[in-house]
C-alpha positions in Angstrom: 86.4 93.8 89.4 88.8 91.2 90.8 91.7 89.3 89.3 94.5 87.0 90.3 98.0 85.9 89.2 96.9 83.7 86.4 95.0 86.5 84.7 98.3 88.3 84.0 100.5 85.4 82.8 99.9 86.0 79.1 97.9 89.2 79.0 95.4 91.2 81.1 91.9 90.5 82.5 89.1 91.4 80.2 88.3 95.1 80.5 91.3 95.9 82.7 92.6 98.7 80.4 89.2 100.5 80.8 89.6 100.8 84.6 91.0 104.0 86.2 91.9 102.7 89.7 94.1 99.6 90.2 94.9 98.0 93.5 97.6 95.3 93.3 98.2 93.4 96.6 99.3 90.0 98.0 102.5 88.4 99.2 104.1 88.4 95.7 105.1 92.1 95.6 107.4 91.4 92.6 104.6 89.9 90.6 102.2 92.7 91.6 104.7 95.4 90.6 105.5 93.8 87.3 101.9 93.3 86.3 101.0 96.8 87.3 103.9 98.2 85.2 102.9 96.2 82.1 99.3 97.3 82.5 100.3 100.9 82.9 102.3 100.7 79.7 99.3 99.2 77.9 96.9 102.1 78.8 96.1 104.4 75.9 96.6 107.5 78.1 99.2 106.5 80.7 101.7 109.2 80.0 104.1 110.5 82.6 104.5 108.5 85.8 104.1 110.4 89.1 105.2 108.5 92.2 103.6 109.0 95.7 104.5 107.1 98.9 101.6 105.5 100.8 102.8 107.1 104.0 102.3 110.5 102.4 98.7 109.7 101.5 98.1 108.4 105.0 99.1 111.8 106.3 97.3 113.8 103.6 94.5 111.9 101.9 93.7 114.9 99.6 97.1 114.7 98.0 96.1 111.9 95.7 93.2 113.8 94.2 95.3 116.9 93.8 98.0 115.0 91.9 95.5 112.9 89.8 93.6 116.0 88.6 96.6 118.2 87.9 98.4 118.3 84.5 101.9 117.3 83.8 104.7 119.8 83.2 104.4 119.6 79.5 100.6 119.3 79.4 100.4 115.6 78.5 98.7 112.7 80.2 100.0 111.2 83.4 99.3 108.3 85.8 99.8 108.0 89.5 102.0 105.2 91.0 101.6 104.6 94.8 103.7 102.2 96.8 101.8 101.5 100.0 101.9 99.2 103.0 98.5 97.7 104.0 95.6 100.1 103.8 97.7 103.3 103.7 96.0 104.5 100.5 92.4 103.7 101.6 91.3 107.1 102.8 93.0 108.8 99.8 91.2 106.5 97.3 87.9 107.0 99.1 88.4 110.8 98.9 89.3 110.5 95.2 86.1 108.6 94.5 83.8 110.8 96.6 85.2 114.0 95.0 84.7 112.5 91.5 81.1 111.6 92.3 80.7 115.2 93.5 81.8 116.6 90.1 85.5 117.3 90.7 86.4 116.1 87.2 88.2 113.2 85.6 91.4 111.9 87.3 94.4 110.3 85.9 94.7 106.5 86.3 95.9 105.5 89.8 98.0 102.3 90.5 98.5 101.2 94.0 101.0 98.4 94.8 100.3 97.5 98.4 102.6 95.1 100.4 101.1 93.2 103.3 97.6 93.9 102.0 95.2 91.3 100.6 91.9 91.2 98.7 90.1 91.1 102.0 91.6 94.5 103.1 89.5 97.6 103.5 90.9 99.1 100.3 90.1 96.0 98.3 86.5 96.0 99.7 86.2 99.7 98.7 87.1 99.0 95.1 86.2 95.4 94.2 82.6 96.0 93.1 83.4 99.2 91.1 83.4 98.9 87.3 86.1 101.5 87.0 88.5 99.7 89.5 90.6 96.5 89.4 91.7 94.6 92.5 94.4 92.0 91.8 95.7 89.5 94.4 99.2 88.0 93.8 100.2 84.9 95.6 103.8 83.5 95.7 104.2 82.0 92.3 105.0 78.4 91.3 107.9 77.6 89.1 105.6 76.6 86.2 103.7 79.9 86.4 106.9 82.0 86.3 108.3 79.8 83.5 105.1 80.5 81.5 105.5 84.2 82.1 109.1 84.0 80.9 108.0 82.3 77.7 105.6 85.2 77.2 108.4 87.7 77.7 110.6 85.8 75.3 107.9 85.8 72.6 107.4 89.6 72.9 111.2 90.1 72.7 111.6 87.8 69.6 113.4 85.1 71.5 112.9 81.4 70.9 113.7 79.5 74.1 114.6 75.8 73.7 114.3 73.0 76.1 113.9 74.0 79.8 115.5 77.4 79.4 112.4 79.2 80.5 112.5 77.3 83.8 116.2 77.9 84.1 115.7 81.6 83.8 112.8 81.5 86.3 115.0 79.7 88.8 117.9 82.0 88.3 115.6 85.0 88.9 114.4 83.5 92.2 110.8 83.3 90.7 110.9 87.1 90.6 109.2 88.2 87.3 110.9 91.6 87.3 114.4 90.1 87.4 113.3 87.5 84.9 112.3 90.3 82.5 115.7 91.9 83.0 117.3 88.5 82.1 115.1 88.3 78.9 116.1 91.8 77.9 119.8 91.1 78.3 119.5 87.8 76.5 117.6 89.4 73.6 120.4 92.0 73.3 123.1 89.3 73.5 121.7 87.2 70.7 120.5 90.2 68.6 116.8 89.3 68.8 113.9 91.6 68.4 110.1 91.1 67.6 110.7 91.6 63.8 113.7 89.3 63.7 113.3 86.4 66.1 116.4 84.5 67.2 116.9 81.3 69.1 118.6 81.4 72.6 120.5 78.5 74.1 121.4 77.6 77.7 125.0 78.5 76.8 123.8 82.0 75.8 122.1 82.4 79.2 125.1 81.1 81.1 127.1 83.9 79.4 124.9 86.7 80.7 122.8 85.1 83.4 122.5 86.2 87.1 123.6 83.8 89.8 120.8 81.9 91.4 119.2 83.2 94.6 120.3 80.2 96.5 124.0 80.6 95.5 124.1 84.4 95.6 121.4 86.3 97.3 120.2 84.4 100.3 123.4 84.5 102.5 123.7 88.2 101.8 120.0 88.9 102.6 120.3 86.9 105.9 123.4 88.8 106.9 121.8 92.2 106.3 118.4 91.6 107.7 119.7 89.5 110.5 122.1 92.3 111.6 125.0 89.9 111.4 127.7 92.6 111.2 130.6 90.1 111.5 129.5 88.4 108.2 128.4 91.5 106.3 131.8 92.7 105.0 132.5 89.2 103.6 129.1 89.0 102.0 129.5 92.4 100.3 132.9 91.4 99.1 131.4 88.1 97.7 128.6 90.1 96.0 131.2 92.0 94.1 133.3 89.0 93.3 130.3 87.1 91.9 129.0 90.2 90.1 125.6 89.9 91.6 123.0 92.2 90.0 122.5 95.1 92.4 118.8 95.3 91.4 118.5 91.6 91.9 119.9 91.9 95.5 117.5 94.7 96.2 114.6 92.6 94.9 115.7 89.7 97.1 115.6 92.1 100.1 112.2 93.3 99.1 110.9 89.8 98.8 112.1 88.9 102.3 110.7 92.1 103.8 107.3 91.3 102.1 107.4 87.8 103.6 108.0 89.2 107.1 105.1 91.6 106.6 102.9 88.7 105.5 103.9 86.7 108.6 103.1 89.7 110.8 99.7 90.1 109.1 99.0 86.4 109.9 100.2 86.1 113.5 100.7 89.7 114.7 103.9 91.5 115.6 104.3 90.0 119.1 103.6 86.3 118.3 106.1 83.6 117.7 106.6 81.8 114.4 107.3 78.6 116.3 103.7 78.5 117.3 102.6 77.9 113.7 101.9 74.4 112.3 104.0 73.0 109.5 101.3 73.6 106.9 100.9 77.2 108.0 104.7 77.7 107.8 104.8 76.3 104.3 101.9 78.6 103.3 104.0 81.5 104.4 107.1 80.3 102.5 108.9 79.3 105.7 110.8 76.1 104.9 113.1 74.1 107.1 116.4 75.4 105.7 115.5 79.1 106.1 113.3 78.8 109.2 115.9 79.8 111.8 117.0 82.8 109.8 113.5 84.0 109.2 112.6 83.6 112.9 115.7 85.7 113.9 114.8 88.4 111.3 111.1 88.5 112.3 112.0 89.0 115.9 114.4 91.9 115.1 112.2 93.7 112.6 109.0 93.5 114.7 110.7 95.6 117.4 109.4 99.2 117.7 111.1 101.6 115.4 111.8 103.9 118.4 111.1 103.7 122.1 107.3 103.9 122.6 106.6 104.0 118.9 103.7 102.1 117.3 105.6 101.6 114.1 107.8 98.6 113.8 111.3 98.6 112.3 109.8 96.7 109.3 107.4 99.7 108.7 110.6 101.8 108.2 112.4 99.2 106.2 109.8 98.7 103.4 109.7 102.2 102.0 113.5 102.4 102.4 114.0 99.4 100.2 111.5 100.8 97.6 113.6 104.0 97.5 116.8 101.9 97.2 115.3 100.1 94.2 114.5 103.4 92.5 118.0 104.8 93.2 119.7 101.7 91.7 117.7 101.9 88.5 118.4 105.6 88.2 122.1 105.3 88.9 123.3 102.2 87.2 126.9 103.4 86.9 127.3 103.7 90.7 124.7 101.0 91.7 127.1 98.6 93.3 128.6 101.4 95.6 125.1 102.7 96.5 123.9 99.2 97.3 127.0 98.4 99.5 126.5 101.6 101.5 122.8 100.9 102.0 123.3 97.2 103.0 125.7 98.4 105.7 123.2 100.9 107.0 120.4 98.4 107.1 122.6 95.8 108.7 123.6 98.2 111.5 120.0 99.2 112.0 119.0 95.5 112.3 121.8 94.9 114.8 120.7 97.8 117.2 119.6 96.7 120.6 115.9 97.6 121.5 
């Protein structure tokens, strides 16, 4: 079965919780990850989460079936979470399906969040007609869609949002539903709300705990890092600390830009020029006038080969590194700012390297 963004704004597509294989793709990686996480939490037998990199499945397609059919350390249920790029998980999923049909036994639910993949990819075609699989395509969201999702998060947390506060939170999160969820969680804690004791929240409450907007905080830092602008980077890292930018929010902003570069590459190829696109095509890829020069510069740097003679691009190396950074920040909240600053410097130096 197939689904899209709108099907996840207030709940899940009909029959979604009965599926066993989930493929979440499209240019909105944040929305895909958030929807997959909510769906995993809603499964009756989700249990322990086991993470596998898409690159590992590409090297060893049998690994997915081995993990999905093994038991957890304490004997409870588990589900498999795969972060992949493009069709990295295709062969592994095909092997999982073929072995199941041959009598290999029931497998744990498998969630694949695939950047730079679409519902026209080989993996999507493999799964879309299966009754036990869900393919969901996530496009870059509109403000009204994220605001609606924020209202749903607030209702679940026992928050009553007045006026345009839902839109304000959506803007402050850069239309990233994961960061918006973090803002809702903080706001609920701040006003003492929970589902059994709903409380109102005001713009003043959000101002007291809210993250800086992406325009004011994240974008200059993202451009300095991914553009390899080493002269600007120390000042941007210092500004990040002074403003108290959320480390996970910064990591998400980097992930969004990397996903955008991957989407552009899927559209025009790694050796083409963004300047050759028409204005409508640029807007469809999220390339607007104010950021166009920076995106062109970053695209040219990250489409370079990862090493001399390599088929992989620098971007192919960056995406799993950002995923690992995100996990490390969540797991090490006390030292997140230091970890982030170190990684930003490393990525910036890599971006600045000459081919």
